[in-house]
PDB file of N, CA, C, O and CB in Angstrom:
ATOM      1  N   UNK A   1     -27.554  48.600  12.778  1.00  0.00           N
ATOM      2  CA  UNK A   1     -26.176  49.011  12.955  1.00  0.00           C
ATOM      3  C   UNK A   1     -25.687  48.657  14.362  1.00  0.00           C
ATOM      4  O   UNK A   1     -24.560  48.187  14.515  1.00  0.00           O
ATOM      5  CB  UNK A   1     -26.031  50.515  12.697  1.00  0.00           C
ATOM      6  N   UNK A   2     -26.485  48.868  15.358  1.00  0.00           N
ATOM      7  CA  UNK A   2     -26.043  48.597  16.727  1.00  0.00           C
ATOM      8  C   UNK A   2     -25.817  47.119  16.979  1.00  0.00           C
ATOM      9  O   UNK A   2     -25.017  46.757  17.842  1.00  0.00           O
ATOM     10  CB  UNK A   2     -27.053  49.128  17.715  1.00  0.00           C
ATOM     11  N   UNK A   3     -26.500  46.266  16.252  1.00  0.00           N
ATOM     12  CA  UNK A   3     -26.355  44.828  16.463  1.00  0.00           C
ATOM     13  C   UNK A   3     -25.060  44.290  15.870  1.00  0.00           C
ATOM     14  O   UNK A   3     -24.564  43.266  16.339  1.00  0.00           O
ATOM     15  CB  UNK A   3     -27.537  44.093  15.863  1.00  0.00           C
ATOM     16  N   UNK A   4     -24.507  44.927  14.882  1.00  0.00           N
ATOM     17  CA  UNK A   4     -23.324  44.388  14.213  1.00  0.00           C
ATOM     18  C   UNK A   4     -22.032  45.120  14.555  1.00  0.00           C
ATOM     19  O   UNK A   4     -20.946  44.615  14.270  1.00  0.00           O
ATOM     20  CB  UNK A   4     -23.530  44.425  12.737  1.00  0.00           C
ATOM     21  N   UNK A   5     -22.128  46.294  15.157  1.00  0.00           N
ATOM     22  CA  UNK A   5     -20.930  47.066  15.483  1.00  0.00           C
ATOM     23  C   UNK A   5     -20.812  47.183  16.996  1.00  0.00           C
ATOM     24  O   UNK A   5     -21.711  47.708  17.654  1.00  0.00           O
ATOM     25  CB  UNK A   5     -20.972  48.476  14.822  1.00  0.00           C
ATOM     26  N   UNK A   6     -19.715  46.698  17.543  1.00  0.00           N
ATOM     27  CA  UNK A   6     -19.531  46.781  18.996  1.00  0.00           C
ATOM     28  C   UNK A   6     -19.588  48.239  19.477  1.00  0.00           C
ATOM     29  O   UNK A   6     -19.161  49.142  18.758  1.00  0.00           O
ATOM     30  CB  UNK A   6     -18.185  46.139  19.401  1.00  0.00           C
ATOM     31  N   UNK A   7     -20.100  48.467  20.656  1.00  0.00           N
ATOM     32  CA  UNK A   7     -20.275  49.829  21.179  1.00  0.00           C
ATOM     33  C   UNK A   7     -19.011  50.692  21.115  1.00  0.00           C
ATOM     34  O   UNK A   7     -19.106  51.880  20.808  1.00  0.00           O
ATOM     35  CB  UNK A   7     -20.744  49.758  22.601  1.00  0.00           C
ATOM     36  N   UNK A   8     -17.872  50.148  21.388  1.00  0.00           N
ATOM     37  CA  UNK A   8     -16.629  50.922  21.406  1.00  0.00           C
ATOM     38  C   UNK A   8     -16.130  51.306  20.017  1.00  0.00           C
ATOM     39  O   UNK A   8     -15.219  52.125  19.893  1.00  0.00           O
ATOM     40  CB  UNK A   8     -15.563  50.142  22.114  1.00  0.00           C
ATOM     41  N   UNK A   9     -16.710  50.731  18.982  1.00  0.00           N
ATOM     42  CA  UNK A   9     -16.237  51.007  17.633  1.00  0.00           C
ATOM     43  C   UNK A   9     -17.205  51.880  16.828  1.00  0.00           C
ATOM     44  O   UNK A   9     -16.895  52.251  15.696  1.00  0.00           O
ATOM     45  CB  UNK A   9     -16.003  49.710  16.905  1.00  0.00           C
ATOM     46  N   UNK A  10     -18.350  52.209  17.383  1.00  0.00           N
ATOM     47  CA  UNK A  10     -19.355  52.983  16.650  1.00  0.00           C
ATOM     48  C   UNK A  10     -18.871  54.383  16.301  1.00  0.00           C
ATOM     49  O   UNK A  10     -19.023  54.829  15.164  1.00  0.00           O
ATOM     50  CB  UNK A  10     -20.628  53.076  17.460  1.00  0.00           C
ATOM     51  N   UNK A  11     -18.296  55.068  17.263  1.00  0.00           N
ATOM     52  CA  UNK A  11     -17.816  56.429  17.013  1.00  0.00           C
ATOM     53  C   UNK A  11     -16.755  56.438  15.917  1.00  0.00           C
ATOM     54  O   UNK A  11     -16.753  57.315  15.053  1.00  0.00           O
ATOM     55  CB  UNK A  11     -17.248  57.045  18.303  1.00  0.00           C
ATOM     56  N   UNK A  12     -15.863  55.465  15.955  1.00  0.00           N
ATOM     57  CA  UNK A  12     -14.809  55.372  14.951  1.00  0.00           C
ATOM     58  C   UNK A  12     -15.406  55.140  13.567  1.00  0.00           C
ATOM     59  O   UNK A  12     -14.964  55.736  12.584  1.00  0.00           O
ATOM     60  CB  UNK A  12     -13.826  54.246  15.305  1.00  0.00           C
ATOM     61  N   UNK A  13     -16.416  54.268  13.494  1.00  0.00           N
ATOM     62  CA  UNK A  13     -17.072  53.986  12.221  1.00  0.00           C
ATOM     63  C   UNK A  13     -17.775  55.232  11.685  1.00  0.00           C
ATOM     64  O   UNK A  13     -17.664  55.552  10.502  1.00  0.00           O
ATOM     65  CB  UNK A  13     -18.077  52.835  12.380  1.00  0.00           C
ATOM     66  N   UNK A  14     -18.488  55.923  12.545  1.00  0.00           N
ATOM     67  CA  UNK A  14     -19.187  57.144  12.118  1.00  0.00           C
ATOM     68  C   UNK A  14     -18.188  58.186  11.640  1.00  0.00           C
ATOM     69  O   UNK A  14     -18.416  58.833  10.617  1.00  0.00           O
ATOM     70  CB  UNK A  14     -20.044  57.717  13.268  1.00  0.00           C
ATOM     71  N   UNK A  15     -17.097  58.359  12.353  1.00  0.00           N
ATOM     72  CA  UNK A  15     -16.068  59.308  11.941  1.00  0.00           C
ATOM     73  C   UNK A  15     -15.497  58.931  10.577  1.00  0.00           C
ATOM     74  O   UNK A  15     -15.269  59.806   9.741  1.00  0.00           O
ATOM     75  CB  UNK A  15     -14.948  59.372  12.987  1.00  0.00           C
ATOM     76  N   UNK A  16     -15.266  57.659  10.346  1.00  0.00           N
ATOM     77  CA  UNK A  16     -14.732  57.187   9.060  1.00  0.00           C
ATOM     78  C   UNK A  16     -15.733  57.440   7.933  1.00  0.00           C
ATOM     79  O   UNK A  16     -15.349  57.888   6.853  1.00  0.00           O
ATOM     80  CB  UNK A  16     -14.388  55.681   9.135  1.00  0.00           C
ATOM     81  N   UNK A  17     -17.014  57.156   8.182  1.00  0.00           N
ATOM     82  CA  UNK A  17     -18.042  57.399   7.165  1.00  0.00           C
ATOM     83  C   UNK A  17     -18.134  58.877   6.819  1.00  0.00           C
ATOM     84  O   UNK A  17     -18.249  59.241   5.649  1.00  0.00           O
ATOM     85  CB  UNK A  17     -19.403  56.891   7.646  1.00  0.00           C
ATOM     86  N   UNK A  18     -18.083  59.730   7.842  1.00  0.00           N
ATOM     87  CA  UNK A  18     -18.128  61.171   7.598  1.00  0.00           C
ATOM     88  C   UNK A  18     -16.898  61.640   6.819  1.00  0.00           C
ATOM     89  O   UNK A  18     -17.007  62.454   5.902  1.00  0.00           O
ATOM     90  CB  UNK A  18     -18.232  61.932   8.926  1.00  0.00           C
ATOM     91  N   UNK A  19     -15.749  61.129   7.187  1.00  0.00           N
ATOM     92  CA  UNK A  19     -14.511  61.490   6.493  1.00  0.00           C
ATOM     93  C   UNK A  19     -14.571  61.085   5.020  1.00  0.00           C
ATOM     94  O   UNK A  19     -14.181  61.857   4.144  1.00  0.00           O
ATOM     95  CB  UNK A  19     -13.301  60.828   7.176  1.00  0.00           C
ATOM     96  N   UNK A  20     -15.049  59.897   4.755  1.00  0.00           N
ATOM     97  CA  UNK A  20     -15.166  59.426   3.373  1.00  0.00           C
ATOM     98  C   UNK A  20     -16.135  60.300   2.572  1.00  0.00           C
ATOM     99  O   UNK A  20     -15.868  60.639   1.419  1.00  0.00           O
ATOM    100  CB  UNK A  20     -15.634  57.959   3.346  1.00  0.00           C
ATOM    101  N   UNK A  21     -17.248  60.658   3.185  1.00  0.00           N
ATOM    102  CA  UNK A  21     -18.239  61.496   2.501  1.00  0.00           C
ATOM    103  C   UNK A  21     -17.679  62.890   2.225  1.00  0.00           C
ATOM    104  O   UNK A  21     -17.907  63.452   1.154  1.00  0.00           O
ATOM    105  CB  UNK A  21     -19.526  61.600   3.340  1.00  0.00           C
ATOM    106  N   UNK A  22     -16.954  63.442   3.180  1.00  0.00           N
ATOM    107  CA  UNK A  22     -16.348  64.764   2.978  1.00  0.00           C
ATOM    108  C   UNK A  22     -15.318  64.733   1.860  1.00  0.00           C
ATOM    109  O   UNK A  22     -15.259  65.655   1.046  1.00  0.00           O
ATOM    110  CB  UNK A  22     -15.697  65.258   4.271  1.00  0.00           C
ATOM    111  N   UNK A  23     -14.514  63.697   1.814  1.00  0.00           N
ATOM    112  CA  UNK A  23     -13.527  63.569   0.730  1.00  0.00           C
ATOM    113  C   UNK A  23     -14.228  63.493  -0.622  1.00  0.00           C
ATOM    114  O   UNK A  23     -13.791  64.112  -1.593  1.00  0.00           O
ATOM    115  CB  UNK A  23     -12.641  62.317   0.942  1.00  0.00           C
ATOM    116  N   UNK A  24     -15.318  62.730  -0.676  1.00  0.00           N
ATOM    117  CA  UNK A  24     -16.075  62.602  -1.922  1.00  0.00           C
ATOM    118  C   UNK A  24     -16.630  63.955  -2.359  1.00  0.00           C
ATOM    119  O   UNK A  24     -16.535  64.325  -3.530  1.00  0.00           O
ATOM    120  CB  UNK A  24     -17.219  61.588  -1.755  1.00  0.00           C
ATOM    121  N   UNK A  25     -17.202  64.679  -1.420  1.00  0.00           N
ATOM    122  CA  UNK A  25     -17.777  65.992  -1.753  1.00  0.00           C
ATOM    123  C   UNK A  25     -16.708  66.999  -2.146  1.00  0.00           C
ATOM    124  O   UNK A  25     -16.918  67.801  -3.056  1.00  0.00           O
ATOM    125  CB  UNK A  25     -18.577  66.533  -0.574  1.00  0.00           C
ATOM    126  N   UNK A  26     -15.560  66.968  -1.470  1.00  0.00           N
ATOM    127  CA  UNK A  26     -14.457  67.859  -1.833  1.00  0.00           C
ATOM    128  C   UNK A  26     -13.984  67.575  -3.252  1.00  0.00           C
ATOM    129  O   UNK A  26     -13.684  68.499  -4.008  1.00  0.00           O
ATOM    130  CB  UNK A  26     -13.289  67.707  -0.843  1.00  0.00           C
ATOM    131  N   UNK A  27     -13.918  66.308  -3.611  1.00  0.00           N
ATOM    132  CA  UNK A  27     -13.501  65.935  -4.962  1.00  0.00           C
ATOM    133  C   UNK A  27     -14.517  66.430  -5.991  1.00  0.00           C
ATOM    134  O   UNK A  27     -14.136  66.916  -7.056  1.00  0.00           O
ATOM    135  CB  UNK A  27     -13.328  64.405  -5.073  1.00  0.00           C
ATOM    136  N   UNK A  28     -15.804  66.308  -5.677  1.00  0.00           N
ATOM    137  CA  UNK A  28     -16.843  66.798  -6.583  1.00  0.00           C
ATOM    138  C   UNK A  28     -16.748  68.308  -6.754  1.00  0.00           C
ATOM    139  O   UNK A  28     -16.900  68.817  -7.864  1.00  0.00           O
ATOM    140  CB  UNK A  28     -18.233  66.412  -6.064  1.00  0.00           C
ATOM    141  N   UNK A  29     -16.496  69.030  -5.661  1.00  0.00           N
ATOM    142  CA  UNK A  29     -16.340  70.483  -5.747  1.00  0.00           C
ATOM    143  C   UNK A  29     -15.103  70.861  -6.553  1.00  0.00           C
ATOM    144  O   UNK A  29     -15.129  71.818  -7.327  1.00  0.00           O
ATOM    145  CB  UNK A  29     -16.255  71.093  -4.347  1.00  0.00           C
ATOM    146  N   UNK A  30     -14.035  70.117  -6.371  1.00  0.00           N
ATOM    147  CA  UNK A  30     -12.807  70.363  -7.132  1.00  0.00           C
ATOM    148  C   UNK A  30     -13.051  70.173  -8.629  1.00  0.00           C
ATOM    149  O   UNK A  30     -12.610  70.983  -9.445  1.00  0.00           O
ATOM    150  CB  UNK A  30     -11.678  69.426  -6.653  1.00  0.00           C
ATOM    151  N   UNK A  31     -13.751  69.108  -8.979  1.00  0.00           N
ATOM    152  CA  UNK A  31     -14.058  68.857 -10.387  1.00  0.00           C
ATOM    153  C   UNK A  31     -14.951  69.963 -10.954  1.00  0.00           C
ATOM    154  O   UNK A  31     -14.776  70.374 -12.101  1.00  0.00           O
ATOM    155  CB  UNK A  31     -14.741  67.485 -10.550  1.00  0.00           C
ATOM    156  N   UNK A  32     -15.897  70.442 -10.161  1.00  0.00           N
ATOM    157  CA  UNK A  32     -16.764  71.544 -10.607  1.00  0.00           C
ATOM    158  C   UNK A  32     -15.941  72.806 -10.816  1.00  0.00           C
ATOM    159  O   UNK A  32     -16.158  73.527 -11.790  1.00  0.00           O
ATOM    160  CB  UNK A  32     -17.895  71.806  -9.581  1.00  0.00           C
ATOM    161  N   UNK A  33     -15.001  73.086  -9.921  1.00  0.00           N
ATOM    162  CA  UNK A  33     -14.147  74.267 -10.061  1.00  0.00           C
ATOM    163  C   UNK A  33     -13.288  74.166 -11.321  1.00  0.00           C
ATOM    164  O   UNK A  33     -13.101  75.157 -12.027  1.00  0.00           O
ATOM    165  CB  UNK A  33     -13.251  74.435  -8.818  1.00  0.00           C
ATOM    166  N   UNK A  34     -12.770  72.977 -11.601  1.00  0.00           N
ATOM    167  CA  UNK A  34     -11.985  72.785 -12.821  1.00  0.00           C
ATOM    168  C   UNK A  34     -12.830  73.056 -14.063  1.00  0.00           C
ATOM    169  O   UNK A  34     -12.363  73.680 -15.016  1.00  0.00           O
ATOM    170  CB  UNK A  34     -11.414  71.362 -12.873  1.00  0.00           C
ATOM    171  N   UNK A  35     -14.060  72.588 -14.045  1.00  0.00           N
ATOM    172  CA  UNK A  35     -14.957  72.800 -15.181  1.00  0.00           C
ATOM    173  C   UNK A  35     -15.226  74.283 -15.384  1.00  0.00           C
ATOM    174  O   UNK A  35     -15.275  74.757 -16.519  1.00  0.00           O
ATOM    175  CB  UNK A  35     -16.278  72.047 -14.976  1.00  0.00           C
ATOM    176  N   UNK A  36     -15.400  75.016 -14.293  1.00  0.00           N
ATOM    177  CA  UNK A  36     -15.632  76.459 -14.390  1.00  0.00           C
ATOM    178  C   UNK A  36     -14.401  77.145 -14.964  1.00  0.00           C
ATOM    179  O   UNK A  36     -14.526  78.017 -15.824  1.00  0.00           O
ATOM    180  CB  UNK A  36     -15.986  77.054 -13.008  1.00  0.00           C
ATOM    181  N   UNK A  37     -13.224  76.768 -14.505  1.00  0.00           N
ATOM    182  CA  UNK A  37     -11.985  77.374 -15.002  1.00  0.00           C
ATOM    183  C   UNK A  37     -11.798  77.125 -16.492  1.00  0.00           C
ATOM    184  O   UNK A  37     -11.206  77.955 -17.182  1.00  0.00           O
ATOM    185  CB  UNK A  37     -10.785  76.832 -14.231  1.00  0.00           C
ATOM    186  N   UNK A  38     -12.281  76.020 -16.994  1.00  0.00           N
ATOM    187  CA  UNK A  38     -12.097  75.674 -18.400  1.00  0.00           C
ATOM    188  C   UNK A  38     -13.194  76.231 -19.299  1.00  0.00           C
ATOM    189  O   UNK A  38     -13.139  76.060 -20.516  1.00  0.00           O
ATOM    190  CB  UNK A  38     -12.036  74.182 -18.551  1.00  0.00           C
ATOM    191  N   UNK A  39     -14.177  76.886 -18.719  1.00  0.00           N
ATOM    192  CA  UNK A  39     -15.285  77.461 -19.487  1.00  0.00           C
ATOM    193  C   UNK A  39     -14.819  78.788 -20.093  1.00  0.00           C
ATOM    194  O   UNK A  39     -14.733  79.795 -19.392  1.00  0.00           O
ATOM    195  CB  UNK A  39     -16.557  77.669 -18.583  1.00  0.00           C
ATOM    196  N   UNK A  40     -14.522  78.787 -21.383  1.00  0.00           N
ATOM    197  CA  UNK A  40     -13.982  79.969 -22.055  1.00  0.00           C
ATOM    198  C   UNK A  40     -14.960  81.140 -22.037  1.00  0.00           C
ATOM    199  O   UNK A  40     -14.558  82.284 -21.827  1.00  0.00           O
ATOM    200  CB  UNK A  40     -13.618  79.631 -23.488  1.00  0.00           C
ATOM    201  N   UNK A  41     -16.228  80.859 -22.254  1.00  0.00           N
ATOM    202  CA  UNK A  41     -17.231  81.927 -22.283  1.00  0.00           C
ATOM    203  C   UNK A  41     -17.326  82.610 -20.915  1.00  0.00           C
ATOM    204  O   UNK A  41     -17.382  83.836 -20.829  1.00  0.00           O
ATOM    205  CB  UNK A  41     -18.613  81.364 -22.698  1.00  0.00           C
ATOM    206  N   UNK A  42     -17.341  81.820 -19.871  1.00  0.00           N
ATOM    207  CA  UNK A  42     -17.387  82.382 -18.527  1.00  0.00           C
ATOM    208  C   UNK A  42     -16.105  83.155 -18.229  1.00  0.00           C
ATOM    209  O   UNK A  42     -16.151  84.227 -17.627  1.00  0.00           O
ATOM    210  CB  UNK A  42     -17.599  81.270 -17.484  1.00  0.00           C
ATOM    211  N   UNK A  43     -14.972  82.618 -18.646  1.00  0.00           N
ATOM    212  CA  UNK A  43     -13.696  83.304 -18.438  1.00  0.00           C
ATOM    213  C   UNK A  43     -13.672  84.664 -19.106  1.00  0.00           C
ATOM    214  O   UNK A  43     -13.181  85.631 -18.523  1.00  0.00           O
ATOM    215  CB  UNK A  43     -12.552  82.458 -18.960  1.00  0.00           C
ATOM    216  N   UNK A  44     -14.197  84.755 -20.329  1.00  0.00           N
ATOM    217  CA  UNK A  44     -14.245  86.032 -21.033  1.00  0.00           C
ATOM    218  C   UNK A  44     -15.136  87.019 -20.283  1.00  0.00           C
ATOM    219  O   UNK A  44     -14.800  88.197 -20.163  1.00  0.00           O
ATOM    220  CB  UNK A  44     -14.753  85.838 -22.474  1.00  0.00           C
ATOM    221  N   UNK A  45     -16.264  86.541 -19.783  1.00  0.00           N
ATOM    222  CA  UNK A  45     -17.162  87.416 -19.028  1.00  0.00           C
ATOM    223  C   UNK A  45     -16.497  87.901 -17.742  1.00  0.00           C
ATOM    224  O   UNK A  45     -16.632  89.068 -17.373  1.00  0.00           O
ATOM    225  CB  UNK A  45     -18.474  86.685 -18.701  1.00  0.00           C
ATOM    226  N   UNK A  46     -15.785  87.016 -17.066  1.00  0.00           N
ATOM    227  CA  UNK A  46     -15.098  87.409 -15.830  1.00  0.00           C
ATOM    228  C   UNK A  46     -14.007  88.441 -16.102  1.00  0.00           C
ATOM    229  O   UNK A  46     -13.799  89.349 -15.297  1.00  0.00           O
ATOM    230  CB  UNK A  46     -14.492  86.178 -15.144  1.00  0.00           C
ATOM    231  N   UNK A  47     -13.313  88.310 -17.226  1.00  0.00           N
ATOM    232  CA  UNK A  47     -12.272  89.291 -17.573  1.00  0.00           C
ATOM    233  C   UNK A  47     -12.880  90.672 -17.803  1.00  0.00           C
ATOM    234  O   UNK A  47     -12.236  91.686 -17.535  1.00  0.00           O
ATOM    235  CB  UNK A  47     -11.499  88.840 -18.829  1.00  0.00           C
ATOM    236  N   UNK A  48     -14.112  90.715 -18.296  1.00  0.00           N
ATOM    237  CA  UNK A  48     -14.785  91.998 -18.480  1.00  0.00           C
ATOM    238  C   UNK A  48     -15.003  92.698 -17.143  1.00  0.00           C
ATOM    239  O   UNK A  48     -14.995  93.927 -17.072  1.00  0.00           O
ATOM    240  CB  UNK A  48     -16.124  91.800 -19.197  1.00  0.00           C
ATOM    241  N   UNK A  49     -15.194  91.925 -16.097  1.00  0.00           N
ATOM    242  CA  UNK A  49     -15.417  92.493 -14.770  1.00  0.00           C
ATOM    243  C   UNK A  49     -14.112  92.931 -14.099  1.00  0.00           C
ATOM    244  O   UNK A  49     -14.155  93.597 -13.065  1.00  0.00           O
ATOM    245  CB  UNK A  49     -16.132  91.483 -13.891  1.00  0.00           C
ATOM    246  N   UNK A  50     -12.968  92.576 -14.657  1.00  0.00           N
ATOM    247  CA  UNK A  50     -11.683  92.944 -14.060  1.00  0.00           C
ATOM    248  C   UNK A  50     -11.517  94.452 -13.932  1.00  0.00           C
ATOM    249  O   UNK A  50     -10.752  94.913 -13.084  1.00  0.00           O
ATOM    250  CB  UNK A  50     -10.546  92.374 -14.883  1.00  0.00           C
ATOM    251  N   UNK A  51     -12.212  95.230 -14.752  1.00  0.00           N
ATOM    252  CA  UNK A  51     -12.094  96.694 -14.673  1.00  0.00           C
ATOM    253  C   UNK A  51     -12.596  97.220 -13.329  1.00  0.00           C
ATOM    254  O   UNK A  51     -12.263  98.341 -12.946  1.00  0.00           O
ATOM    255  CB  UNK A  51     -12.880  97.358 -15.820  1.00  0.00           C
ATOM    256  N   UNK A  52     -13.380  96.437 -12.616  1.00  0.00           N
ATOM    257  CA  UNK A  52     -13.909  96.887 -11.325  1.00  0.00           C
ATOM    258  C   UNK A  52     -12.948  96.598 -10.162  1.00  0.00           C
ATOM    259  O   UNK A  52     -13.237  96.962  -9.022  1.00  0.00           O
ATOM    260  CB  UNK A  52     -15.252  96.218 -11.057  1.00  0.00           C
ATOM    261  N   UNK A  53     -11.827  95.957 -10.433  1.00  0.00           N
ATOM    262  CA  UNK A  53     -10.925  95.569  -9.347  1.00  0.00           C
ATOM    263  C   UNK A  53     -10.358  96.759  -8.578  1.00  0.00           C
ATOM    264  O   UNK A  53     -10.115  96.649  -7.376  1.00  0.00           O
ATOM    265  CB  UNK A  53      -9.793  94.750  -9.899  1.00  0.00           C
ATOM    266  N   UNK A  54     -10.148  97.862  -9.226  1.00  0.00           N
ATOM    267  CA  UNK A  54      -9.542  99.006  -8.550  1.00  0.00           C
ATOM    268  C   UNK A  54     -10.540 100.079  -8.168  1.00  0.00           C
ATOM    269  O   UNK A  54     -10.147 101.228  -7.962  1.00  0.00           O
ATOM    270  CB  UNK A  54      -8.489  99.603  -9.417  1.00  0.00           C
ATOM    271  N   UNK A  55     -11.811  99.749  -8.068  1.00  0.00           N
ATOM    272  CA  UNK A  55     -12.816 100.775  -7.786  1.00  0.00           C
ATOM    273  C   UNK A  55     -12.974 101.082  -6.299  1.00  0.00           C
ATOM    274  O   UNK A  55     -13.757 101.962  -5.940  1.00  0.00           O
ATOM    275  CB  UNK A  55     -14.140 100.348  -8.344  1.00  0.00           C
ATOM    276  N   UNK A  56     -12.261 100.387  -5.437  1.00  0.00           N
ATOM    277  CA  UNK A  56     -12.293 100.682  -4.008  1.00  0.00           C
ATOM    278  C   UNK A  56     -13.406  99.974  -3.263  1.00  0.00           C
ATOM    279  O   UNK A  56     -13.493 100.089  -2.041  1.00  0.00           O
ATOM    280  CB  UNK A  56     -12.427 102.144  -3.803  1.00  0.00           C
ATOM    281  N   UNK A  57     -14.247  99.257  -3.957  1.00  0.00           N
ATOM    282  CA  UNK A  57     -15.319  98.514  -3.280  1.00  0.00           C
ATOM    283  C   UNK A  57     -14.817  97.114  -2.959  1.00  0.00           C
ATOM    284  O   UNK A  57     -14.271  96.421  -3.817  1.00  0.00           O
ATOM    285  CB  UNK A  57     -16.611  98.451  -4.161  1.00  0.00           C
ATOM    286  N   UNK A  58     -15.010  96.716  -1.726  1.00  0.00           N
ATOM    287  CA  UNK A  58     -14.531  95.390  -1.344  1.00  0.00           C
ATOM    288  C   UNK A  58     -15.624  94.475  -0.957  1.00  0.00           C
ATOM    289  O   UNK A  58     -15.370  93.321  -0.611  1.00  0.00           O
ATOM    290  CB  UNK A  58     -13.573  95.482  -0.236  1.00  0.00           C
TER     291      UNK A  58
END
């Protein structure tokens, strides 16, 4: 890497690579969240827990 990237551009390249990886991971997490929201069985189970919302425990 050091032989092909000029010294003044290395930090910029690393920042770009990190940014791209973070965007990819955020997209994967978003897709996972969508899948969870569309899971009817899980949704029904979560609605059963709604009775605990007003119990004062946070």
